C-alpha positions as semicolon CSV with decimal commas, in nm:
position;residue;x (nm);y (nm);z (nm)
1;X;1,096;-0,814;-0,655
2;X;1,068;-0,976;-0,421
3;X;0,822;-1,278;-0,279
4;X;0,793;-1,524;-0,105
5;X;0,794;-1,881;-0,265
6;X;0,382;-1,885;-0,381
7;X;0,380;-2,072;-0,699
8;X;0,209;-1,781;-0,802
9;X;0,471;-1,576;-0,847
10;X;0,618;-1,805;-1,050
11;X;0,543;-1,657;-1,389
12;X;0,721;-1,293;-1,322
13;X;1,002;-1,407;-1,594
14;X;0,849;-1,008;-1,733
15;X;1,085;-0,864;-1,402
16;X;1,390;-0,981;-1,199
17;X;1,256;-1,163;-0,940
18;X;1,406;-1,326;-0,642
19;X;1,260;-1,617;-0,414
20;X;1,293;-1,593;0,011
21;X;1,098;-1,938;0,065
22;X;1,064;-1,859;0,479
23;X;1,002;-2,279;0,578
24;X;1,384;-2,234;0,491
25;X;1,497;-1,842;0,634
26;X;1,289;-1,541;0,622
27;X;1,626;-1,316;0,461
28;X;1,897;-1,376;0,224
29;X;2,124;-1,112;0,262
30;X;1,903;-0,788;0,066
31;X;1,609;-1,064;-0,011
32;X;1,289;-1,016;0,215
33;X;0,910;-0,935;0,270
34;X;0,942;-0,829;0,507
35;X;0,842;-0,419;0,347
36;X;0,502;-0,547;0,233
37;X;0,428;-0,753;0,511
38;X;0,442;-0,443;0,702
39;X;0,252;-0,240;0,414
40;X;-0,079;-0,558;0,484
41;X;-0,009;-0,547;0,886
42;X;-0,047;-0,118;0,883
43;X;-0,341;-0,215;0,630
44;X;-0,560;-0,428;0,822
45;X;-0,524;-0,245;1,099
46;X;-0,681;0,095;0,935
47;X;-0,967;-0,148;0,824
48;X;-1,006;-0,301;1,169
49;X;-0,935;-0,024;1,437
50;X;-0,991;0,312;1,239
51;X;-1,236;0,245;0,948
52;X;-1,423;-0,036;1,128
53;X;-1,674;-0,059;0,830
54;X;-1,527;-0,071;0,525
55;X;-1,739;-0,140;0,154
56;X;-1,584;-0,328;-0,084
57;X;-1,695;-0,109;-0,346
58;X;-1,453;0,168;-0,190
59;X;-1,152;-0,047;-0,116
60;X;-0,922;0,065;-0,418
61;X;-0,942;0,445;-0,173
62;X;-0,792;0,280;0,122
63;X;-0,569;0,108;-0,043
64;X;-0,469;0,431;-0,156
65;X;-0,430;0,647;0,119
66;X;-0,248;0,353;0,265
67;X;-0,034;0,375;0,000
68;X;0,020;0,724;0,021
69;X;0,131;0,719;0,367
70;X;0,313;0,409;0,328
71;X;0,538;0,562;0,078
72;X;0,550;0,933;0,248
73;X;0,641;0,745;0,609
74;X;0,911;0,956;0,646
75;X;0,745;1,253;0,603
76;X;0,566;1,401;0,880
77;X;0,188;1,457;0,919
78;X;0,248;1,780;0,868
79;X;0,416;1,731;0,555
80;X;0,232;1,524;0,411
81;X;-0,027;1,760;0,461
82;X;0,110;1,955;0,210
83;X;0,187;1,780;-0,028
84;X;-0,214;1,633;-0,070
85;X;-0,305;1,987;-0,103
86;X;-0,060;2,141;-0,346
87;X;-0,259;1,845;-0,553
88;X;-0,582;1,951;-0,487
89;X;-0,534;2,290;-0,529
90;X;-0,697;2,465;-0,776
91;X;-0,945;2,142;-0,843
92;X;-1,292;2,198;-0,899
93;X;-1,527;1,919;-0,797
94;X;-1,891;1,975;-0,796
95;X;-2,215;1,854;-0,628
96;X;-2,310;1,658;-0,959
97;X;-1,937;1,483;-0,986
98;X;-1,998;1,341;-0,634
99;X;-2,327;1,224;-0,700
100;X;-2,186;1,089;-0,982
């Protein structure tokens, strides 16, 4: 796991943990935080520009969608759409389930 030098990450001893201190450098060999910074940048842009008004209760859904898009970013839009259809095919959602 690669992180910046924030003290909150010090307890990650159960993982192989490499730290990059941005006061010294942004990259040290393969250790960097560019992908995570890119993910959060894309999420903030989507919330401010596409979704505009996000209820905190539904934030996990927006995070799930953005995670899927980011993880499948090398696929085309058509390929991602096909993946989503394969996941929902044959699953039934009733009105009572939506109403909660």
